[in-house]
ROPA-148314 format. One line per 3 residues: number of its first residue (from 1); for each residue y negated, z negated, x of C-alpha. Coordinates in steps of 0.02 Angstrom, whole numbers, plus 32768, in hexadecimal, padded with zeros to 4 digits. Example, Ala and Ser with C-alpha at 12.3 -4.5 7.8 and 13.67 -1.06 7.14 Angstrom:
2
1) 80E1:7E7A:8267 | 8035:7E9B:82AC
***
This chain:
930
1) AE83:09A2:461D | AE54:093C:46B7 | AEFC:095F:4709
4) AEEC:0A18:46E3 | AE40:0A1B:4732 | AE84:09BD:47C8
7) AF11:0A39:47E5 | AEBC:0ADD:47BE | AE0F:0ABD:4808
10) AE45:0AF7:48B7 | AE93:0B95:486E | ADF3:0BBE:4811
13) AD8A:0B99:48AC | ADEE:0C15:4917 | AD6C:0C9C:48F2
16) ACD5:0C33:4924 | ACE5:0C4D:49E2 | ACE3:0D09:49C9
19) AC4A:0D01:4959 | ABE3:0CA8:49DF | AC35:0CFD:4A75
22) AB92:0D4F:4AAB | AB37:0CA8:4AB7 | AB97:0C68:4B4D
25) AC1C:0BE7:4B76 | ABBC:0B51:4B31 | ABA7:0B9F:4A86
28) AC5F:0BD2:4A83 | AC97:0B23:4AB4 | AC27:0AD3:4A31
31) AC6A:0B46:49AA | AD1C:0B1D:49DF | ACF7:0A63:49DD
34) ACB8:0A62:4929 | AD65:0A66:48D9 | ADB4:09D9:4940
37) AD16:0971:4931 | AD16:0980:4873 | ADD1:0964:4871
40) ADC0:08C8:48DA | AD3C:0884:4863 | ADAC:08A6:47CE
43) AE40:0857:4825 | ADE2:07B9:4856 | ADA3:07A7:47A3
46) AE58:0788:4772 | AE7A:070D:47FF | AE65:066A:479C
49) AEE5:0692:4717 | AF5F:06E9:478E | AF5D:0657:4807
52) AF82:05E6:4772 | B023:0647:4755 | AFE8:06BB:46C9
55) B031:076B:46C9 | AFB4:07F0:4694 | B016:0882:464C
58) AFF0:0923:45F2 | B063:09AD:45B5 | B046:0A58:4568
61) B0D4:0AC5:4527 | B0ED:0B63:458C | B19D:0BAD:458D
64) B1F1:0B24:452A | B294:0B84:4517 | B2AD:0B7A:45D4
67) B272:0AC6:45DE | B1D6:0AFB:463D | B137:0AA6:4604
70) B08C:0A8B:4652 | B0AC:09D2:466D | B049:096A:46E8
73) B052:08B1:470F | AFE7:0840:4779 | B03E:07A1:47B1
76) B030:073C:4850 | B098:07B4:48B8 | B03F:0853:4882
79) AF97:07F8:4891 | AFBD:07CE:4947 | AFEF:087E:4975
82) AF5E:08CB:4915 | AEEA:0855:4972 | AF31:0890:4A19
85) AF28:0947:49E6 | AE74:093F:49AB | AE31:08C1:4A28
88) AE7A:090D:4AC4 | AE58:09B9:4A7A | AD9F:0994:4A74
91) ADA1:0957:4B28 | ADFF:09F3:4B60 | AD7F:0A63:4B0B
94) ACF3:0A0D:4B6A | AD56:0A18:4C0C | AD82:0AD0:4BF2
97) ACCA:0AFC:4BDA | ACAF:0AD9:4C93 | AD5B:0B0A:4CD1
100) AD56:0BBD:4C92 | ACE1:0C37:4CE6 | AC6C:0CAC:4C8A
103) ACDD:0D3D:4CB7 | AD6E:0CF3:4C55 | AD95:0D22:4BA1
106) AD4F:0C7B:4B6A | AD48:0C9F:4AAF | ADFD:0CD6:4AAF
109) AE31:0C3A:4B0D | ADDE:0BC2:4A92 | AE20:0C25:49FD
112) AED2:0C13:4A40 | AEB1:0B5B:4A61 | AE79:0B41:49AC
115) AF11:0BA0:496E | AF81:0B2D:49D1 | AF22:0A93:4997
118) AF37:0AC3:48E1 | AFF0:0AE5:48FE | B00A:0A39:494B
121) AFA9:09E3:48BF | B013:0A3E:483E | B0B1:0A09:489A
124) B089:0950:48A1 | B03D:0947:47F2 | B0C2:09AF:4799
127) B11D:0955:470E | B1A0:09DC:46F8 | B222:0A09:477A
130) B215:0AC5:475D | B158:0ABC:4768 | B169:0A56:4807
133) B1D9:0ADD:484F | B157:0B63:4829 | B0D4:0B04:488C
136) B155:0AE0:4913 | B16A:0B9B:492F | B0AE:0BB5:492A
139) B09C:0B3A:49BA | B116:0BA4:4A20 | B0B8:0C45:49FB
142) B00B:0BFD:4A1B | B045:0BA7:4ABB | B08A:0C4F:4AF4
145) AFDA:0C97:4AE4 | AF8E:0C05:4B43 | B00D:0C00:4BD0
148) AFFB:0CBB:4BE8 | AF3D:0CB7:4BDA | AF2B:0CFB:4C8B
151) AF97:0D8E:4C5B | AF65:0DEF:4CF7 | AFD0:0D76:4D5B
154) B08C:0D95:4D61 | B0B1:0CDB:4D6A | B04E:0CBC:4CCA
157) B0A9:0D44:4C6B | B153:0D09:4CA6 | B12C:0C52:4C85
160) B0F1:0C79:4BD5 | B18B:0CE2:4BB2 | B1FD:0C5B:4BF5
163) B1AB:0BD4:4B8B | B1B2:0C3E:4AED | B268:0C6F:4B0A
166) B2A5:0BBE:4B26 | B23E:0B69:4A9D | B25B:0BFB:4A26
169) B317:0BEB:4A3E | B30A:0B31:4A1C | B2A5:0B59:4981
172) B335:0BC1:493E | B3AC:0B30:495A | B331:0ABB:4904
175) B327:0B31:486F | B3E4:0B29:485D | B3E1:0A6C:486E
178) B35B:0A5A:47E8 | B3BC:0ACB:4773 | B456:0A5D:478C
181) B3EF:09C1:4769 | B3A6:0A10:46CC | B454:0A41:4693
184) B497:0992:46A8 | B400:0933:4666 | B3D3:09AF:45DE
187) B31A:09B3:460B | B2A5:09E2:4697 | B21C:0969:4666
190) B207:08ED:46F3 | B1FF:0855:4680 | B2A8:0884:4635
193) B2F5:08B1:46DC | B2C3:0810:4736 | B30C:07AA:46A7
196) B3B5:0801:46B5 | B3E7:07C8:4763 | B486:0774:4729
199) B4B8:080E:46C5 | B4A4:0883:475A | B4F7:0810:47D9
202) B58F:07FF:4767 | B59E:08BB:474F | B615:0927:47B4
205) B586:099C:47E2 | B522:0911:4836 | B559:093E:48E9
208) B52C:09F4:48CA | B480:09C9:4884 | B460:094D:4912
211) B48D:09C7:499D | B426:0A54:4951 | B38D:09E6:493A
214) B39E:099F:49E9 | B3A6:0A4F:4A32 | B2FC:0A6F:49E4
217) B2BA:09C9:4A25 | B2FE:09DD:4AD6 | B2BE:0A8F:4AED
220) B210:0A62:4AB0 | B202:09C3:4B17 | B24C:0A0F:4BB5
223) B2E7:09A2:4BBA | B378:09C9:4C2E | B3BD:0A50:4C37
226) B327:0AA7:4BE7 | B2A6:0A55:4C57 | B28F:0AEB:4CC9
229) B20D:0B43:4C5E | B187:0ABD:4C6B | B15D:0ACA:4D27
232) B14B:0B87:4D15 | B0D4:0B6F:4C83 | B05C:0B23:4D02
235) B01D:0BD4:4D23 | AFB0:0BB7:4C8A | AEFA:0B80:4C9F
238) AEEE:0AC5:4CC2 | AE9E:0A9C:4C18 | AF3B:0AE3:4BC9
241) AFAA:0A77:4C37 | AF41:09DC:4C11 | AF4F:09FC:4B56
244) AFF8:0A4D:4B38 | B063:0A08:4BC3 | B02D:0954:4BC2
247) AFE6:0923:4B1A | B021:099A:4A91 | B0A1:0A26:4A9B
250) B124:09CE:4B05 | B109:0936:4A97 | B13D:099A:49FE
253) B1F5:097E:4A28 | B1E4:08C3:4A3D | B17A:08C0:499F
256) B20E:090B:4943 | B27F:0885:498E | B207:0800:494E
259) B1F3:0853:48A3 | B2AD:086B:4883 | B2E1:07C7:48D3
262) B30E:0772:482C | B375:080B:47FC | B3D7:0831:489A
265) B3E0:0792:4902 | B45A:0701:4901 | B4FA:075C:4933
268) B55C:0772:49D3 | B536:082C:49CD | B47C:0806:49CF
271) B48A:0783:4A58 | B4ED:07E9:4AD4 | B497:0891:4AB9
274) B3E4:0851:4AB8 | B3F6:07C6:4B37 | B451:0825:4BBF
277) B3EA:08C3:4BA8 | B34E:085A:4BBD | B398:07FD:4C52
280) B3C8:089D:4CAF | B31E:08EA:4C8A | B2C6:084B:4CC4
283) B320:084C:4D6C | B317:0907:4D8F | B25D:090E:4D66
286) B233:0872:4DCD | B293:08A9:4E68 | B25A:095E:4E63
289) B1A3:0930:4E49 | B19A:08DA:4EF2 | B1C4:097A:4F51
292) B149:09EF:4EFB | B0BB:0A30:4F66 | B05B:0A7A:4ED3
295) AFEF:09F5:4E82 | B013:0A34:4DD2 | B0CA:0A47:4E00
298) B0D1:098D:4E28 | B07E:0964:4D83 | B0F3:09DA:4D26
301) B191:0987:4D67 | B146:08DB:4D4C | B125:0910:4C98
304) B1DC:0942:4C87 | B20D:0897:4CCA | B19F:0837:4C51
307) B1DB:08A1:4BBF | B28C:0872:4BF3 | B257:07BA:4BF4
310) B214:07C9:4B42 | B2B0:0824:4B08 | B320:07A1:4B59
313) B2C4:0717:4AFC | B2DF:076C:4A54 | B398:0775:4A7A
316) B3B1:06BB:4A9B | B403:064E:4A17 | B36E:05DA:4A00
319) B2E4:05CF:497E | B264:05AA:4A03 | B28F:0643:4A6E
322) B232:06BD:49F9 | B19A:064B:4A02 | B19E:0657:4AC0
325) B1B7:0714:4AB4 | B11F:072C:4A44 | B0B8:06BB:4AB4
328) B0E5:0724:4B4A | B0BB:07C4:4AE9 | B009:0781:4AD7
331) AFFC:0748:4B8C | B048:07E5:4BD5 | AFD2:0855:4B71
334) AF39:07FB:4BB8 | AF66:07ED:4C6F | AFBF:0895:4C7C
337) AF33:08F7:4C26 | AEB4:08A6:4C9B | AF21:08D0:4D32
340) AF31:0986:4CFF | AE75:098F:4CEA | AE5C:093F:4D94
343) AED4:09BE:4DDF | AE70:0A48:4D8B | ADCF:0A04:4DD6
346) AE1E:0A02:4E83 | AE5E:0AB4:4E6D | ADB6:0AEA:4E27
349) AD54:0AA3:4EB9 | ADCC:0AC7:4F4A | AE23:0B66:4F10
352) AECF:0B1C:4F36 | AF52:0AA9:4EEB | AFBE:0A9D:4F87
355) AFC8:09E5:4FB9 | AFE8:0A1A:506D | AF37:0A60:5072
358) AECD:09F7:4FFD | AEC8:0959:5069 | AE3D:08DD:5081
361) ADDE:0908:4FE2 | ADA1:0854:4FD1 | AD14:0881:5048
364) ACDB:0915:4FDE | AD07:08E0:4F2B | AD05:0821:4F21
367) ACE1:0817:4E66 | AD71:088C:4E3B | ADDF:082F:4EB6
370) ADC2:0787:4E61 | ADEA:07D0:4DB6 | AE88:0825:4DF5
373) AEC3:078A:4E52 | AEB1:071C:4DB8 | AF11:079B:4D4E
376) AF98:07AC:4DD5 | AFA8:06EF:4DDC | AFC1:06EC:4D20
379) B049:0770:4D34 | B09C:0706:4DBA | B099:066B:4D4C
382) B01E:0601:4DAE | AFEE:055E:4D55 | AF4E:0556:4CED
385) AF65:060D:4CBB | AFB5:064F:4C1D | B049:06A0:4C74
388) B081:05F7:4CB5 | B092:05AD:4C06 | B0FC:0638:4BBC
391) B166:0647:4C59 | B18C:058C:4C51 | B1C1:05A5:4B9D
394) B230:0633:4BD8 | B283:05C7:4C5D | B29C:053C:4BDF
397) B2F1:05AE:4B61 | B36A:05F5:4BE0 | B3A6:0542:4BFD
400) B3CB:0525:4B44 | B43F:05B4:4B17 | B4F8:058C:4B02
403) B552:062D:4AD5 | B585:0652:4B89 | B5EA:05B2:4B99
406) B613:058B:4C4D | B5A5:061C:4C85 | B509:05D4:4C33
409) B4BF:05B8:4CE1 | B4B3:0676:4CF5 | B417:068E:4C8A
412) B3A7:0608:4CD8 | B3DF:063E:4D86 | B3B6:06F5:4D66
415) B313:06C3:4D11 | B2DF:0660:4DAB | B30A:06F2:4E1F
418) B2A1:0764:4DB2 | B215:06E4:4DBC | B220:06E6:4E7A
421) B208:07A2:4E80 | B17E:0797:4DFE | B11D:0725:4E73
424) B145:0796:4F06 | B104:0837:4EB9 | B06B:07DC:4E73
427) B047:0799:4F20 | B05B:0847:4F68 | AFDC:0888:4EEB
430) AF5F:0805:4F26 | AF81:0807:4FE2 | AFA1:08BE:5005
433) AF0D:08FC:4F9F | AE84:087F:4FC2 | AEB6:083B:506E
436) AF37:0874:50F0 | AEC0:08D0:5163 | AE46:095D:5141
439) AE4D:09FC:50D8 | AEAB:0A8F:5123 | AE73:0B43:5107
442) AE2B:0B28:5059 | ADF0:0BC6:4FFF | AD54:0B66:4FCB
445) AD07:0AF5:504F | ACBB:0A7A:504C | ACF4:0A3C:4FA1
448) AC80:09D6:4F36 | AC7B:0978:4E91 | AC86:09E3:4DF4
451) ABFB:09EE:4D70 | ABD5:0947:4D21 | AC18:0970:4C75
454) ACBB:09B3:4CBB | ACE8:0902:4CF1 | ACBE:08AE:4C4B
457) AD68:08D5:4BF9 | ADC1:088D:4C91 | AD53:07F2:4C8D
460) AD75:07D5:4BD4 | AE32:07E0:4BEB | AE32:0773:4C87
463) ADCA:06F3:4C2B | AE4F:06F2:4BA2 | AED3:06D1:4C27
466) AE72:063A:4C64 | AE44:05FB:4BB8 | AEF5:0602:4B72
469) AF3C:05BA:4C12 | AEC8:0523:4C0F | AEB1:0506:4B54
472) AF4A:054F:4AFE | AF4C:04D7:4A6B | AE98:04FF:4A3E
475) AE99:05BA:4A5D | AF41:0605:4A30 | AFA6:0583:49D2
478) AF7E:05B5:491F | AF90:0670:4943 | B035:0655:499D
481) B079:05E5:4913 | B04B:0662:488C | B098:06F6:48EA
484) B135:0697:491A | B152:0657:486A | B140:0708:4825
487) B1C1:0743:48A3 | B23E:06B5:4889 | B230:06BB:47CC
490) B239:05FE:47BB | B1E3:0560:47F7 | B1C0:0551:48B0
493) B21C:04D9:4923 | B1B4:0450:4973 | B15D:0483:4A13
496) B0C6:044E:4A77 | B04C:04C5:4ACB | B018:0455:4B5B
499) AFF2:0475:4C11 | B05D:03E4:4C4C | B108:03B3:4C09
502) B138:0340:4C97 | B1B4:035C:4D23 | B243:03BE:4CD7
505) B2B9:044C:4CFC | B245:04DB:4CC3 | B1BD:0497:4D37
508) B23B:0492:4DC6 | B26C:0546:4DA1 | B1B4:0577:4DA4
511) B19D:0522:4E4B | B237:0578:4E91 | B1F4:061E:4E54
514) B149:0601:4EA3 | B18C:05C5:4F4B | B219:0645:4F4C
517) B19F:06D1:4F25 | B130:06A1:4FB6 | B1C7:069C:502A
520) B208:0744:4FED | B15E:0794:5007 | B14C:0746:50B3
523) B1F7:078F:50E3 | B1D7:0837:5090 | B1ED:08A1:512D
526) B2AD:0899:5132 | B2B2:08AB:5075 | B24A:094A:507F
529) B2BD:0990:5106 | B353:0968:5098 | B303:09BB:5001
532) B2D6:0A57:5063 | B38C:0A65:5097 | B3C4:0A75:4FE3
535) B3E2:0B22:4F9A | B341:0B71:4F5C | B35B:0B83:4EA1
538) B2CB:0BDF:4E4C | B2D9:0BCC:4D91 | B262:0C5C:4D74
541) B2CB:0CD4:4DDB | B36B:0C9C:4D84 | B318:0CAD:4CDA
544) B2D3:0D5B:4D00 | B37A:0D95:4D48 | B3D3:0D53:4CAE
547) B35B:0DB2:4C3E | B374:0E51:4CA3 | B430:0E3E:4C97
550) B426:0E25:4BDA | B3AF:0EB8:4BC8 | B424:0F23:4C2E
553) B4BB:0EEB:4BC9 | B463:0F10:4B26 | B425:0FB8:4B67
556) B4D3:0FEB:4B9D | B51C:0FB5:4AF7 | B498:1012:4A95
559) B4AF:10AC:4B02 | B565:10B0:4ACC | B537:109D:4A15
562) B48D:10EF:4A03 | B4A9:1198:4A55 | B432:11F6:49E2
565) B4BC:1233:496F | B49C:120E:48B8 | B552:123B:4899
568) B58B:11AC:4909 | B517:112F:48B5 | B557:115B:4808
571) B609:1157:4848 | B5F3:10A5:488C | B59D:106F:47EC
574) B629:10B1:4780 | B6AE:1064:47F0 | B658:0FBC:47D6
577) B65A:0FDB:471A | B715:0FFF:4722 | B735:0F5D:4781
580) B6D0:0EF7:4705 | B724:0F48:466E | B7D2:0F31:46B4
583) B7AC:0E7A:46DD | B76A:0E5E:462D | B7F6:0EB9:45D0
586) B88A:0E78:4635 | B88F:0DC9:45E5 | B89F:0E16:4536
589) B94F:0E03:44F1 | B933:0E9C:4483 | B8A8:0F1A:446D
592) B8AC:0F28:43AF | B858:0E9E:434B | B870:0E68:4298
595) B7E0:0ECD:424E | B7FE:0F80:4216 | B790:100C:4255
598) B718:1068:41E2 | B766:110E:41AA | B719:11AA:41F5
601) B6D7:1223:4172 | B6D8:12E0:4191 | B61B:12EB:41B0
604) B620:1263:4233 | B6B8:12B4:4283 | B65C:135A:428B
607) B5C5:1309:42DF | B634:12B2:435E | B68D:1355:4381
610) B5E9:13B1:439D | B5A8:1325:440E | B649:1325:4474
613) B644:13E2:4483 | B58D:13E0:44BA | B5B4:1359:453A
616) B645:13C0:4580 | B5D8:145B:4586 | B551:13F7:45E2
619) B5D2:13CA:4664 | B61A:1479:466B | B570:14CD:4681
622) B523:1445:46ED | B4FC:14C0:4778 | B498:152D:46FF
625) B40A:14B3:46E6 | B3B3:14FE:464D | B455:1515:45ED
628) B48E:1465:4619 | B3E6:1421:45DE | B3F6:147A:4537
631) B4A5:1435:451E | B467:1388:454C | B3E2:1393:44C6
634) B46A:13B5:4447 | B4C0:1314:447D | B41D:12B3:4463
637) B403:1301:43B8 | B4B2:12D2:437E | B498:1220:43BE
640) B3FB:1214:4352 | B462:1252:42BC | B4E7:11D0:42E1
643) B462:1147:42DB | B426:118A:4234 | B4D9:1196:41F4
646) B4F7:10DD:4219 | B456:109F:41C6 | B3E7:1090:425E
649) B354:1101:4231 | B2DE:10AE:42AE | B356:10D3:433B
652) B36F:1183:42FA | B2B4:11A6:42F8 | B29E:1159:43A4
655) B331:11BB:43ED | B2F0:125C:43A4 | B23F:1251:43E8
658) B279:120B:448E | B2F1:129D:449B | B265:131A:447C
661) B1F1:12CA:44FC | B275:12BA:4584 | B2B5:136B:456B
664) B203:13AE:457C | B1E8:134A:461B | B28F:1381:4661
667) B265:1436:463A | B1C9:1423:46A3 | B231:13DD:4732
670) B2B7:1463:4721 | B22F:14E6:4733 | B21A:14B6:47E9
673) B2D4:14B4:480E | B348:1547:482F | B390:158A:478D
676) B440:1570:47CE | B479:14DB:4835 | B4E9:14FF:48CB
679) B59C:14C1:48D0 | B59F:1424:493B | B643:13CC:4911
682) B6F0:13F2:4950 | B78B:13F6:48E3 | B7BC:134A:4920
685) B713:1304:48ED | B725:1359:4844 | B7CB:1300:482D
688) B77D:1259:485F | B6EC:126F:47E8 | B75D:12A3:4759
691) B7CD:120C:4774 | B73B:1192:4776 | B6E9:11E2:46DE
694) B78C:11E3:467C | B7B1:112F:46AA | B705:10F7:4672
697) B714:1158:45D0 | B7BF:1110:45A7 | B78C:105E:45D3
700) B6EB:1069:456D | B74E:10AC:44DA | B7CA:101D:44E9
703) B73D:0F9D:44F6 | B6E5:0FE6:445E | B787:0FE7:43FB
706) B7AB:0F32:442C | B6FB:0EFA:43F8 | B6F6:0F58:4353
709) B79E:0F14:431A | B76E:0E5E:4338 | B6F7:0DEC:42DA
712) B656:0DC2:4333 | B5BD:0D5B:430B | B51C:0DBE:431B
715) B46A:0D81:432A | B43C:0E09:42AE | B452:0D91:421D
718) B3C4:0D24:425D | B34C:0DB7:4269 | B37E:0DF9:41BF
721) B35E:0D4F:4170 | B2B8:0D2E:41C8 | B26A:0DD9:41DB
724) B207:0DD3:413A | B1E7:0D17:4137 | B1BB:0D02:41EE
727) B175:0DAC:421C | B133:0DEE:4177 | B193:0E92:4181
730) B230:0EDB:4134 | B250:0F51:41C7 | B2B8:0EDB:4230
733) B2B6:0F4B:42CB | B1FA:0F56:42D1 | B1E3:0E9C:42AE
736) B258:0E75:433F | B1F4:0EE6:43B2 | B147:0EA6:4387
739) B16B:0DF1:4358 | B212:0D9F:437F | B227:0DFA:4426
742) B171:0E2A:443F | B16F:0DE4:44EF | B1FC:0E5B:451E
745) B19D:0EED:44D3 | B100:0EBB:4532 | B164:0EBE:45D4
748) B1B0:0F67:45A7 | B10A:0FBD:4584 | B0C4:0F70:4624
751) B155:0FBD:4684 | B138:1063:462C | B081:1064:4660
754) B0AA:1031:4713 | B133:10B5:471D | B0BD:113C:46E0
757) B03A:110E:4762 | B0BF:1103:47EA | B102:11B0:47B9
760) B056:11FE:47CB | B03C:11A6:4872 | B0E4:11E0:48B5
763) B0C8:1294:4880 | B013:129B:48B9 | AFF9:1322:493A
766) B0A8:136C:4925 | B0A1:142A:4921 | B138:1492:48F5
769) B135:1550:48ED | B13D:1596:483E | B1BB:1620:4823
772) B172:16C9:47F1 | B214:1704:47A0 | B29D:16B4:4738
775) B354:16A5:476A | B374:1758:4731 | B2E6:17A2:4797
778) B26D:17BC:4706 | B1B7:1797:472B | B165:1706:46D2
781) B0D9:172F:465B | B02E:1738:46AD | AFE3:16E1:4616
784) AFE1:1629:4646 | AFAE:15EE:4599 | AFF6:165C:450E
787) AF87:166C:4476 | B014:165C:43F8 | B04F:15B8:4446
790) AF9D:1578:4446 | AF82:15A0:438E | B029:154F:4362
793) AFFC:14B2:43C5 | AF54:14A4:436C | AFAB:14AE:42C3
796) B030:142E:42F3 | AFB9:13AE:4340 | AF62:1371:42A0
799) B006:136F:4242 | B05A:130C:42CD | AFC8:1292:42D4
802) AFD2:1279:4219 | B08C:1259:4224 | B074:11E1:42B5
805) AFF0:117E:4253 | B065:1177:41BE | B0F7:113F:422C
808) B087:10BE:4281 | B045:1070:41E0 | B0ED:1065:418A
811) B147:1021:4221 | B13F:0F69:41EF | B1A0:0F85:414E
814) B1F3:1030:4160 | B23E:1092:41F1 | B1B4:10B6:426D
817) B13D:1056:42DC | B0CB:106B:4371 | B150:10A7:43EA
820) B18D:1136:437B | B0DC:1163:4345 | B0A5:1168:43FB
823) B132:11DD:442A | B109:1251:4397 | B053:1259:43D0
826) B08B:1274:4483 | B0FB:1307:4450 | B069:135C:43F7
829) AFF6:1342:448C | B07B:137E:4505 | B08A:141E:44A1
832) AFCD:142F:44A7 | AFD0:1416:4564 | B055:149B:4578
835) AFEB:1510:4510 | AF3F:14EF:455E | AF59:1488:45FC
838) AF3C:13D4:462B | AE85:13DF:4659 | AE58:1431:45B4
841) AEB2:13AB:454F | AE74:1317:45B4 | ADC0:1355:45AF
844) ADC2:1362:44F2 | AE1C:12BC:44DB | AD8D:1267:4537
847) ADFD:11E1:4582 | AE62:11D6:4622 | AF1D:11BD:460D
850) AF27:1123:4681 | AE9D:10D0:461C | AEFB:10F6:457B
853) AF9A:10A4:45BB | AF3D:1010:4604 | AEDC:0FF3:4562
856) AF80:0FEC:4504 | AFC6:0F65:4575 | AF23:0F03:456B
859) AF1C:0F0C:44AC | AFD1:0ED0:449F | AFAD:0E42:4519
862) AF0D:0E13:44BE | AF6B:0DF9:441B | AFD9:0D7B:4474
865) AF46:0D22:44C5 | AEEE:0D0F:441E | AF82:0CB2:43D7
868) AF87:0C48:4475 | AECF:0C1B:4462 | AEEE:0BE9:43AD
871) AF72:0B6C:43E4 | B00E:0BD4:43BF | B090:0C16:4438
874) B066:0CB7:4492 | B077:0D53:4424 | B08F:0CF0:4382
877) B074:0D69:42F2 | B011:0D44:4254 | B011:0DA4:41B0
880) AFCB:0D97:4102 | AFB3:0DF5:405D | AF04:0E27:4027
883) AEBB:0E79:3F8B | AE42:0F06:3FB4 | ADD3:0F5E:3F35
886) AE19:1002:3EF5 | AEB1:0FED:3F64 | AF02:0F51:3F23
889) AF74:0EDB:3F81 | AF93:0F06:4037 | AFED:0EAC:40C3
892) AF96:0E98:416B | AFEF:0E57:4206 | AFB0:0E31:42B4
895) B04D:0E86:42F3 | AFFA:0F2C:42C6 | AF7E:0F10:4354
898) B010:0EF0:43CA | B061:0F8F:4388 | AFBF:0FEC:43A9
901) AFCB:0FB6:445E | B07E:0FF9:4464 | B042:109C:4417
904) AFB6:10B6:4496 | B026:1089:452A | B0AD:1104:44F5
907) B030:1191:44DC | AFD2:116D:457E | B06F:114F:45E6
910) B0C9:11EB:45A9 | B033:125D:45C4 | B015:120F:466E
913) B0C7:1236:46A6 | B0B5:12E6:4663 | B013:12FF:46C1
916) B066:12C6:4762 | B0F6:1340:474E | B080:13CB:471B
919) B01D:13BC:47BD | B0B3:13D9:482E | B09C:1495:483B
922) B012:14F9:488B | AF72:14F4:4826 | AF4F:1579:47A3
925) AEA0:15A0:4767 | AE87:1556:46BA | AE24:15AB:4630
928) AD77:1562:4614 | AD6D:1598:455E | ADEB:15C8:44DC
***
């Protein structure tokens, strides 16, 4: 229960900012901070046992057939990430209170932030891979809302779209990879998956699973070549950048690397793909960061570089490398979040992020300058700060890999070069912003320190950088050990978190990086001239042009296919059917199987002959709409008789009432169409259509013949055997609808209700002229509501209602049920509407048709929720036999309530569609009294 509260508290709290929106920014921020504060308290209450290596797990069955359960686990790794999500989230909320102006949509911002926070918590605490994927996609959607928060800005909209497209595409690849893992392992539960590493690595599908998972990881964590989206996401408000793009969202990918490390690592595939992707990303990000003039642009590319560093560490063939990677995850989150906040303060107080303008701010903002310089020094890896410790670990691990053979020098060399540029861009952040002259044309001048509480989050994070850097063994050791052990899946290698390890090669590499960075920054002028001479490649322009090309390609393709001709659409559909049938029938050595066909008796032959004749007449008179409709009704009637002939009375009843309802609705539509359709097809098109129709008919006949003459195993035996025992009814069809496949039925009636509402919405306001004469020139009767029809409808209504009640009550054990009963009631009410008009009927019914359909869906859903609350799977049916006075024994089943929902939805949906069609024509004055 604690883990559930931890995950879902932010989702529940999403509404709080809106409830207090009128009370100002402080009240909104306080309401938003409640959920992470409570979550942090709950999380810290589990710290003692988690740090001792205990795994807190909980699991609730959800869709067990798919392997999807509500499983959550809290181990050292998830504890660390949850701590970062909640802790930095609280600081960001405090910071955003002062960053956002009163004119901003503050409540919406904090609601989106809580939505993202809950998504990240669900991701890191998920104990089921499919559940993890759901939260993974939620992070992409919620980050899209946050990045595009300033939707009035083109850059924000484009940046949000770019981020969603790239990470969403990676999410699809990750879905495929998880499905492959589940197929190989046989489970999606994380405990089972992590224990099956040897099984997966030995399987032939391992490379496929690895590549697909890594695509998801690399897109989320902005690894090369998918790194281009992150700098353009900097158009988001700075609190979003500080939270998503330094501490949480971009860390989701490396979290997945850490989580699945026992499952996927230990192979050459893993080493080369992860290591070299991380190395390229590390170098590209470090070099490009130096040449950015936008303060957040520099931080964005430096984030890319550090994410590449972490990825590279996970790829190395060493047990200690993941420990160093997790340590750097912690350090990077603290110093990079503080740097983004400092950049936001500078932007907030000066109105600019251009480092060519914001010079000499030490004079105006000394407090902010000290905080930013300490954080920048940690990013550069200066001793006595946390970044120095994890970067030394990184240098050390690059020296101890052996898979590159004689080229093993490559990794430490490239790592040192990246370290040089890391120092250079950190030094540029310090020098160009706080020194290097005086401000130039600032929109806000003179700048000054921000509000006191706006600096507190930066101070807390900078203090963590100092504390971890000076006292690592006392501050971070137990948390790091717990998280690293959970990632490795076995005992940790020996390591020592100390400030000083003596004079060694990693220390020399650090010194080279520091000195080299200073030299590179001092000689930056020729480097900047060289960089400006390179081709200007704008990822946003390329991305937008690519999207336009794809949109254009799709539009041109659709224009060739979707030309507005229903005839063409059906033609293409039937051609696809022909291809599929030919492909399926070609491998058969012979069409005839070993089972003889059932002999055709004369009555059945007569029915088939009548149905064939009616179908041919429908085709022959298709231009005369009313005649074609009458012939079509004959086809439907014979189909109902065929169902009855072959012992399917439920289907026969359903077909019959559906036929009546649809014919009535089609008659209403035909009323507004010309009586005779014009000839639109040429002789050549007639020949084409005849050939396609004949081919489909012949192939379907062959397929049917091949199936009926071969033995097949049907699921019907299961339902026949369990209908009475499991569902309490002898009518197998109805038991399937309301019990075994009740979830399908719930979806179908929901679609029916939605379709009815959509039909009314589409037809609303449409006015078509009503014809005053029929197709032979005879005037229509001036009597809108004939008395004889009205009297007949009044006589039929109670009889139809009685029949529908009878059909409804017997449906669980005899042919019938809510669907058929609902259609019978709808037919009677349709007749009444035709006789007296819609307003007259609806007024006397006392209920609106949309409410009737909605109540049916709600009742059906409520029956499923009751079973869920009682501890049974959703829509589990219960039944029993009871003795009632004067009546005797009677069976009662909860499925009857579900069937009642079906009944109401069918009645409401059908009448709603009818009312929409009936309003198409010009209005006619209705009688007030009859």
